[in-house]
C-alpha positions as CSV (number, residue, x, y, z in Angstrom):
1,M,-60.2,-70.6,-71.9
2,R,-56.5,-71.3,-72.0
3,R,-55.1,-73.0,-69.1
4,E,-51.4,-72.4,-68.1
5,G,-49.2,-75.3,-67.7
6,P,-46.7,-76.0,-65.1
7,E,-43.9,-74.5,-67.2
8,V,-45.7,-71.2,-67.4
9,R,-46.2,-71.1,-63.7
10,A,-42.6,-72.0,-63.0
11,T,-41.5,-69.1,-65.2
12,A,-43.7,-66.6,-63.5
13,T,-42.5,-67.6,-60.1
14,G,-39.0,-68.5,-61.1
15,P,-35.8,-66.9,-60.0
16,G,-35.3,-63.2,-60.8
17,P,-34.7,-59.8,-59.0
18,Q,-37.0,-59.6,-56.1
19,R,-37.4,-56.7,-53.5
20,T,-37.1,-58.0,-50.0
21,A,-36.9,-56.0,-46.7
22,G,-33.8,-57.2,-44.8
23,P,-33.5,-56.8,-40.9
24,D,-30.8,-53.8,-41.1
25,A,-32.7,-51.7,-43.6
26,G,-34.1,-49.2,-40.9
27,T,-31.0,-49.0,-38.6
28,A,-28.7,-46.9,-40.9
29,P,-30.8,-43.7,-40.7
30,V,-31.1,-44.0,-36.9
31,D,-27.4,-44.4,-36.4
32,A,-26.7,-41.4,-38.7
33,W,-29.1,-39.3,-36.7
34,A,-27.6,-40.3,-33.4
35,E,-24.1,-39.4,-34.7
36,Y,-25.4,-36.1,-35.8
37,L,-26.9,-35.4,-32.4
38,A,-23.7,-36.3,-30.6
39,A,-21.7,-34.1,-32.9
40,A,-24.1,-31.2,-32.4
41,R,-23.9,-31.6,-28.6
42,Q,-20.1,-31.7,-28.7
43,L,-20.0,-28.6,-30.8
44,D,-22.4,-26.8,-28.4
45,A,-20.2,-27.8,-25.5
46,V,-17.1,-26.4,-27.2
47,R,-18.9,-23.2,-28.0
48,R,-20.1,-22.8,-24.4
49,S,-16.6,-23.5,-23.1
50,A,-15.1,-20.9,-25.5
51,A,-17.7,-18.3,-24.5
52,T,-17.0,-19.0,-20.8
53,A,-13.3,-18.7,-21.3
54,A,-13.7,-15.5,-23.2
55,G,-15.9,-14.0,-20.5
56,E,-13.5,-14.9,-17.8
57,Q,-10.6,-13.4,-19.7
58,A,-12.6,-10.2,-20.2
59,R,-13.4,-10.0,-16.5
60,S,-9.8,-10.7,-15.6
61,A,-8.6,-8.0,-18.0
62,E,-11.1,-5.4,-16.5
63,A,-10.1,-6.4,-12.9
64,A,-6.4,-6.1,-13.9
65,R,-6.9,-2.6,-15.2
66,E,-8.6,-1.6,-12.0
67,E,-5.9,-3.2,-9.9
68,L,-3.2,-1.4,-12.0
69,T,-4.8,2.0,-11.2
70,V,-4.9,1.2,-7.5
71,V,-1.2,0.0,-7.5
72,R,-0.1,3.2,-9.4
73,A,-1.9,5.4,-7.0
74,G,-0.3,3.6,-4.0
75,L,3.2,3.9,-5.4
76,A,2.7,7.6,-6.1
77,T,1.6,8.1,-2.4
78,Q,4.6,6.1,-1.2
79,Q,6.9,8.2,-3.3
80,E,5.5,11.4,-1.8
81,R,6.0,10.0,1.7
82,L,9.6,9.1,1.0
83,R,10.2,12.6,-0.3
84,E,8.8,14.0,2.9
85,R,11.4,12.1,4.8
86,G,14.2,13.4,2.7
87,V,14.7,10.3,0.5
88,P,15.8,11.3,-3.0
89,A,13.3,10.9,-5.9
90,I,13.1,7.3,-7.1
91,S,12.4,6.4,-10.7
92,L,9.5,3.9,-11.0
93,V,10.4,2.9,-14.6
94,P,11.4,-0.8,-14.6
95,S,14.8,-1.9,-16.0
96,P,15.0,-4.3,-19.0
97,P,15.8,-7.3,-16.8
98,E,12.8,-6.5,-14.6
99,L,10.6,-6.2,-17.7
100,T,11.8,-9.6,-18.9
101,E,11.1,-11.2,-15.6
102,A,7.7,-9.6,-15.4
103,A,6.7,-10.7,-18.9
104,R,7.8,-14.3,-18.1
105,S,5.7,-14.3,-14.9
106,M,2.6,-12.9,-16.7
107,A,2.7,-15.1,-19.7
108,G,-0.6,-16.8,-18.7
109,G,-2.8,-14.0,-19.9
110,P,-5.1,-11.6,-18.0
111,A,-5.5,-14.0,-15.0
112,A,-1.7,-14.1,-14.5
113,V,-1.4,-10.3,-14.9
114,L,-4.2,-9.9,-12.2
115,A,-2.4,-12.3,-9.8
116,A,0.9,-10.4,-10.3
117,L,-0.8,-7.0,-9.7
118,R,-2.4,-8.3,-6.5
119,T,0.9,-9.6,-5.3
120,A,2.4,-6.1,-6.0
121,R,-0.4,-4.5,-4.2
122,G,0.2,-6.7,-1.2
123,R,3.9,-5.8,-1.1
124,A,3.0,-2.1,-1.3
125,G,0.6,-2.5,1.6
126,A,3.3,-4.2,3.7
127,A,5.6,-1.4,2.9
128,D,3.0,1.1,4.0
129,A,2.5,-0.7,7.2
130,A,6.2,-0.8,7.9
131,L,6.5,3.0,7.2
132,A,3.6,3.7,9.5
133,A,5.0,1.6,12.3
134,R,8.4,3.3,12.1
135,R,6.8,6.7,11.7
136,G,4.9,6.3,14.9
137,L,8.2,5.9,16.8
138,R,9.7,9.0,15.3
139,P,9.3,12.4,17.0
140,T,8.6,14.0,13.6
141,S,5.2,12.2,13.6
142,W,4.2,13.5,17.1
143,P,2.1,16.6,17.6
144,A,4.1,19.9,17.3
145,R,4.0,20.8,21.0
146,A,5.1,17.3,22.2
147,R,7.8,17.2,19.6
148,N,9.1,20.7,20.3
149,F,9.1,20.1,24.1
150,L,12.0,17.7,23.5
151,V,14.0,20.7,22.5
152,Y,12.6,23.6,24.6
153,G,12.4,21.5,27.8
154,P,16.1,20.7,28.4
155,L,17.1,24.2,27.4
156,A,14.6,25.8,29.8
157,L,16.0,23.7,32.7
158,L,19.6,24.5,32.1
159,A,19.7,28.0,33.7
160,P,17.6,27.1,36.7
161,L,19.8,24.1,37.4
162,I,22.9,26.3,37.3
163,Q,21.3,28.8,39.7
164,I,20.3,26.1,42.1
165,T,23.8,24.5,42.0
166,V,25.5,27.8,42.7
167,Y,23.1,28.6,45.6
168,A,23.6,25.1,47.1
169,T,27.4,25.4,47.0
170,T,27.8,29.0,48.1
171,G,24.8,29.8,50.1
172,S,23.4,33.3,50.3
173,G,26.6,35.0,49.2
174,P,27.7,37.3,46.4
175,A,28.0,34.3,44.0
176,S,24.3,33.4,44.5
177,V,23.3,37.0,43.8
178,M,25.4,37.0,40.6
179,A,23.9,33.7,39.5
180,L,20.4,35.1,40.2
181,V,21.1,38.3,38.2
182,G,22.8,36.3,35.4
183,G,19.9,33.9,35.1
184,L,17.4,36.6,34.3
185,P,18.2,36.7,30.5
186,M,18.6,33.0,30.3
187,P,15.0,32.2,29.4
188,A,15.2,34.4,26.3
189,A,18.5,32.8,25.3
190,A,17.0,29.3,25.8
191,F,14.0,30.2,23.6
192,V,16.2,31.5,20.8
193,V,18.4,28.4,20.8
194,G,15.4,26.1,21.0
195,W,13.7,28.0,18.1
196,V,16.7,27.5,15.9
197,C,17.2,23.8,16.9
198,V,13.5,22.9,16.3
199,G,13.8,24.3,12.7
200,R,16.9,22.3,12.1
201,V,16.1,19.0,13.8
202,F,12.5,18.4,12.7
203,R,12.7,19.8,9.2
204,A,12.2,16.8,6.7
205,A,12.7,18.7,3.5
206,P,14.8,21.9,2.7
207,D,11.7,23.9,1.7
208,E,9.4,22.6,4.5
209,Q,8.1,25.0,7.1
210,V,8.2,23.6,10.6
211,D,5.7,24.6,13.3
212,R,7.9,26.0,16.1
213,T,5.0,26.7,18.4
214,L,6.3,30.1,19.5
215,R,4.0,30.8,22.4
216,F,4.4,27.3,23.7
217,G,8.2,27.6,23.5
218,V,8.2,30.9,25.3
219,L,6.0,29.5,28.1
220,V,8.2,26.4,28.5
221,C,11.4,28.5,28.7
222,L,9.9,31.1,31.0
223,V,8.0,29.2,33.7
224,P,11.0,27.2,35.2
225,A,13.2,30.3,35.2
226,V,10.5,32.4,36.9
227,L,9.8,29.8,39.6
228,V,13.4,29.1,40.4
229,T,14.4,32.8,40.4
230,T,11.5,33.6,42.7
231,G,12.4,30.9,45.0
232,L,16.1,31.9,45.2
233,L,15.1,35.5,45.6
234,L,12.9,34.7,48.6
235,A,15.7,32.5,50.0
236,L,18.2,35.3,49.7
237,L,15.9,37.8,51.3
238,A,15.1,35.4,54.1
239,G,18.8,34.7,54.7
């Protein structure tokens, strides 16, 4: 049997390419996987943010469309109310400077448009409240009888006051008799004058029909005259 010498052993175990496992051989795949997971999480966060923003814009756009419908209806109602009060027709078409200003204020997208529409709706509501407050103080907003009484009432008292004044100054003489006789047709004259004045004073539009409350007007004009005439007649007969 051949025995190897020291040279042979040295050659077998001598220097040459050897495969060794270093300490950083397993860390590179782990780092790459961690970077991949971080990038995936970041991409998912961006996707979720984009989806949330798109959903919010869609909801804002839908709410803006609904708000626009409400604002248009409110403006149309206000325009009708102004026409009832005799205000000339107003064009709601915005002018070019108004369009430019509105476009500048709503450049932020659907959310800015929705905020602007809500502001406009609030202003329209404030205008409605102001109109309602002023309308309550106007006789045109009162019930027909209470409103017409402002016209029929003073006219109905005019003739009786004249009769009472004449009787108080002349006593039961010929002048009082003439005042009594002359006061008989005065209720009819007061009613006719009141009927014409009610139609002219409380008519908001040229083609509007005003409730003149005919029976109520006749009653208001007739009752004071009948009472005063009866009283003066009894005083004359007693005197």
